[in-house]
C-alpha positions as CSV (number, residue, x, y, z in Angstrom):
1,M,101.1,99.2,102.9
2,I,104.6,100.5,102.5
3,K,107.1,98.1,104.0
4,S,110.3,99.0,102.2
5,I,111.8,102.3,100.7
6,L,114.7,103.0,98.5
7,V,116.2,106.7,98.6
8,I,118.3,107.6,95.7
9,L,121.3,109.7,96.9
10,D,123.1,112.3,95.2
11,D,124.3,115.9,96.1
12,S,121.4,118.0,94.9
13,E,119.2,120.1,97.2
14,S,116.2,117.9,96.2
15,S,118.1,114.8,97.4
16,E,118.3,116.4,100.8
17,S,114.6,116.7,100.8
18,A,114.2,113.1,99.4
19,K,116.3,112.0,102.4
20,K,114.0,113.8,105.0
21,F,110.9,112.6,103.2
22,G,112.0,109.1,103.1
23,V,112.9,109.0,106.8
24,D,109.5,110.5,107.8
25,L,107.7,108.0,105.5
26,A,109.6,105.1,107.0
27,K,108.6,106.3,110.5
28,S,104.9,106.7,109.8
29,N,104.7,103.2,108.1
30,N,107.3,101.4,110.3
31,A,109.0,100.6,107.0
32,S,112.7,99.6,106.4
33,I,114.7,102.2,104.4
34,A,117.8,102.0,102.3
35,G,119.8,104.5,100.4
36,I,121.6,103.9,97.0
37,G,124.7,105.7,96.0
38,I,125.7,105.5,92.4
39,L,129.2,105.8,90.9
40,D,128.4,106.6,87.1
41,A,131.7,105.1,85.9
42,P,130.4,104.6,82.3
43,W,129.9,108.4,82.2
44,I,133.4,109.1,83.6
45,T,135.3,106.7,81.5
46,A,133.3,107.2,78.2
47,P,135.4,107.5,75.0
48,E,136.2,110.9,73.8
49,A,138.4,112.5,71.1
50,I,142.0,112.8,72.5
51,P,145.3,113.8,70.7
52,L,147.5,111.3,69.4
53,G,149.3,109.5,72.2
54,G,147.0,110.9,74.9
55,A,145.3,107.5,75.6
56,A,147.6,106.8,78.7
57,F,147.0,110.3,80.1
58,K,143.2,109.8,79.8
59,V,143.3,106.5,81.5
60,D,145.4,108.0,84.4
61,L,142.9,111.1,84.5
62,D,139.9,108.8,84.6
63,E,141.4,106.7,87.5
64,K,141.8,109.9,89.4
65,I,138.2,111.1,88.6
66,L,136.8,107.9,89.4
67,E,138.5,107.8,92.9
68,G,137.3,111.4,93.7
69,A,133.7,110.5,92.5
70,K,133.8,107.2,94.6
71,H,135.0,109.1,97.8
72,R,132.1,111.7,97.2
73,V,129.5,108.9,96.8
74,H,130.7,107.2,100.1
75,V,130.4,110.6,101.8
76,L,126.9,110.9,100.7
77,E,126.2,107.3,101.9
78,Q,127.8,108.1,105.3
79,K,125.7,111.2,105.8
80,F,122.4,109.4,105.0
81,M,123.3,106.7,107.4
82,D,124.2,109.3,110.2
83,Y,120.9,111.2,109.5
84,C,118.9,107.8,109.8
85,K,120.7,106.9,113.0
86,Q,119.9,110.3,114.4
87,Q,116.3,109.8,113.6
88,K,116.4,106.4,115.2
89,V,115.5,104.6,112.0
90,E,117.5,101.5,110.8
91,V,119.1,101.9,107.5
92,S,121.1,100.0,104.9
93,I,123.2,101.1,102.1
94,I,123.5,100.0,98.4
95,D,126.8,100.9,96.8
96,A,126.4,100.6,93.0
97,I,128.4,101.2,89.9
98,G,126.9,101.8,86.5
99,I,124.4,103.9,84.6
100,P,122.1,105.4,87.3
101,S,118.7,104.7,85.9
102,E,119.7,101.2,85.1
103,E,121.2,100.5,88.6
104,I,118.1,102.0,90.2
105,E,115.7,99.9,88.2
106,H,117.7,96.7,89.0
107,F,117.8,97.3,92.7
108,S,114.2,98.6,92.8
109,T,112.7,95.1,92.7
110,E,113.1,94.5,96.4
111,F,111.4,97.8,97.5
112,D,107.9,99.0,97.5
113,V,108.7,102.5,96.6
114,L,111.4,104.9,95.3
115,I,112.2,108.4,96.4
116,I,114.3,110.8,94.2
117,G,115.0,114.4,94.0
118,K,113.7,116.0,90.7
119,D,117.2,117.6,90.0
120,A,119.1,114.4,91.0
121,N,122.4,114.5,89.5
122,F,125.1,112.0,89.8
123,H,128.0,113.9,88.3
124,F,128.3,116.4,91.1
125,S,127.3,119.4,89.0
126,P,124.2,121.6,89.6
127,V,121.3,121.4,87.4
128,Q,118.0,123.5,87.1
129,D,115.6,121.1,85.6
130,T,114.4,117.7,85.9
131,T,117.1,115.4,84.9
132,V,117.5,112.6,82.4
133,S,117.8,110.0,85.1
134,V,114.6,111.2,86.7
135,K,112.7,111.3,83.4
136,Q,113.9,107.8,82.7
137,L,112.5,106.6,86.0
138,L,109.3,108.3,85.4
139,K,109.0,106.4,82.2
140,D,110.3,102.9,83.0
141,S,110.4,102.5,86.7
142,P,108.8,99.2,87.9
143,R,107.9,100.7,91.3
144,P,105.9,103.9,92.5
145,L,108.0,106.9,92.7
146,F,108.0,110.0,95.0
147,V,109.7,113.1,93.4
148,T,110.8,115.8,95.8
149,S,111.9,119.4,95.3
150,P,114.6,121.3,97.3
151,R,111.9,122.3,99.7
152,L,109.0,120.3,101.3
153,P,106.2,122.7,101.9
154,N,102.7,121.9,103.5
155,Q,103.9,118.7,105.1
156,D,101.6,119.4,108.1
157,S,98.6,119.7,105.7
158,S,96.2,116.7,105.7
159,H,95.2,117.4,102.2
160,V,96.4,115.2,99.2
161,L,95.5,116.3,95.6
162,I,94.8,113.7,92.9
163,A,95.1,114.9,89.5
164,F,92.8,112.4,87.6
165,D,92.1,112.5,83.9
166,G,90.5,109.1,83.3
167,T,93.7,107.5,81.7
168,F,95.0,104.1,82.7
169,A,98.0,105.9,84.1
170,S,95.9,108.2,86.4
171,S,93.9,105.1,87.5
172,R,96.8,103.0,88.2
173,A,98.5,105.9,90.3
174,L,95.3,106.5,92.4
175,H,94.8,102.7,92.9
176,M,98.5,102.2,94.0
177,A,98.3,105.1,96.4
178,I,95.1,103.7,98.0
179,L,96.7,100.2,98.3
180,M,100.0,101.7,99.9
181,G,98.0,103.7,102.4
182,I,99.0,107.1,101.1
183,F,95.6,108.4,102.3
184,K,95.8,107.3,105.8
185,D,94.8,110.1,108.1
186,K,94.6,112.4,104.9
187,T,91.8,114.0,103.1
188,P,91.9,113.3,99.4
189,H,90.8,115.7,96.7
190,I,90.1,114.6,93.2
191,A,90.6,117.1,90.5
192,S,89.7,116.7,86.7
193,I,90.0,119.5,84.1
194,S,88.0,119.6,80.9
195,E,86.6,122.1,78.6
196,D,83.4,120.3,79.0
197,E,82.1,120.4,82.7
198,E,80.1,117.2,82.2
199,Q,83.2,115.5,81.1
200,A,85.0,116.6,84.2
201,R,82.4,115.7,86.3
202,H,82.2,112.1,84.8
203,Q,86.0,111.7,85.3
204,V,85.8,112.7,89.0
205,S,82.8,110.2,89.5
206,I,85.0,107.3,88.3
207,A,87.7,108.1,90.6
208,L,85.1,108.6,93.5
209,K,83.7,105.0,93.1
210,L,87.2,103.7,93.5
211,C,88.0,105.6,96.6
212,Q,84.5,104.7,98.2
213,N,85.3,101.0,97.7
214,H,88.2,101.4,100.1
215,G,86.3,103.5,102.5
216,L,87.6,107.0,101.4
217,K,85.5,110.1,101.2
218,P,87.2,112.4,98.8
219,H,86.3,116.0,98.0
220,L,85.6,116.4,94.2
221,H,86.7,119.2,91.9
222,P,85.5,119.0,88.4
223,I,86.8,122.0,86.7
224,A,85.6,123.3,83.4
225,S,88.4,125.3,81.9
226,A,89.7,126.0,78.3
227,K,93.0,127.2,79.8
228,K,96.1,124.9,80.2
229,P,95.2,122.4,82.8
230,S,98.3,123.4,84.9
231,I,96.9,126.8,85.5
232,A,93.6,125.4,86.9
233,L,95.6,123.0,89.0
234,L,98.0,125.7,90.3
235,K,95.0,127.7,91.5
236,L,93.5,124.7,93.3
237,I,97.0,123.8,94.9
238,E,97.2,127.4,96.1
239,D,93.7,127.1,97.8
240,L,94.2,123.5,99.2
241,T,97.9,123.7,100.1
242,P,98.1,119.9,99.8
243,S,101.2,117.9,101.2
244,L,101.3,115.6,98.2
245,I,100.2,115.5,94.6
246,V,99.2,112.1,93.0
247,M,99.5,111.8,89.2
248,G,99.9,109.2,86.4
249,A,103.1,109.1,84.7
250,Y,101.9,109.7,81.1
251,G,98.8,110.2,79.1
252,H,97.5,111.6,75.8
253,G,97.1,115.3,75.7
254,G,96.4,118.2,78.2
255,I,96.7,116.6,81.7
256,R,96.8,113.6,79.6
257,A,100.2,114.6,78.1
258,F,103.3,112.5,78.7
259,F,104.5,113.1,82.2
260,M,107.2,115.4,81.2
261,G,104.7,117.2,79.0
262,S,103.5,120.7,79.7
263,C,101.2,120.1,82.3
264,T,103.3,118.4,84.9
265,K,106.5,120.1,83.8
266,D,104.7,123.3,84.6
267,L,103.6,122.1,88.0
268,M,107.1,120.7,88.9
269,K,108.6,124.0,87.7
270,E,106.2,126.3,89.8
271,I,105.7,124.1,93.0
272,D,107.9,122.2,95.5
273,I,105.2,119.9,96.8
274,P,106.3,116.2,96.5
275,F,104.7,114.1,93.6
276,F,103.6,110.5,93.9
277,V,103.8,109.0,90.4
278,F,103.0,105.5,89.0
279,H,102.6,104.6,85.4
């Protein structure tokens, strides 16, 4: 079960969704919640080419930028605390300074799960794609990760889609989701895509046995398709309108591609449904 949640704070639209998603998750699990604000001082003070005699000017400028960024981080933290109090959820704050992915990985040890927006940005500038920090966490995070988009569609839906390709990564993600109670009061749907229908059926049957061991009765979707796996998944997502998608963080081709490979990259680009990821 989920007992502690860490929400990564930044000023992106997806971070707003992460905040709301985290508070709802804390309420439904009676879990503690914390927010982490990060001042990326190494990025702000990084060496750069400057004119002769400009070193003192850069030091002074860096200090001003640091102070401004620190203030903005504290504003984010205060807004998160205010929102949690408004929702009657007890909250704590971690005020960190350093490289964002490293700070998050360091503090994640004491939490069960992390929540981050897919366009999380710690430099207060808008981005349109999954950021470097998010990609790093997807690769190296020691804890399961929820990734949110600017919107949170289908949150009243009881359906959860499990994209299962038979790899260790997808197996771990499914197992962790079961152990954490992700499927409580939910209807799990297991989907596997292969050019060979028999192979797709075999893959979902493996996942089915694990679910049955935990008293779950998932719906199975073995899909035979020679098209990109993301196309078949997008059609299934449109039909099911799930509230969450469970996936492994990497694999070896097709759906098995590295998490930021074509399949999941396409899904994250096309849909706003939250992802549960574990590698």
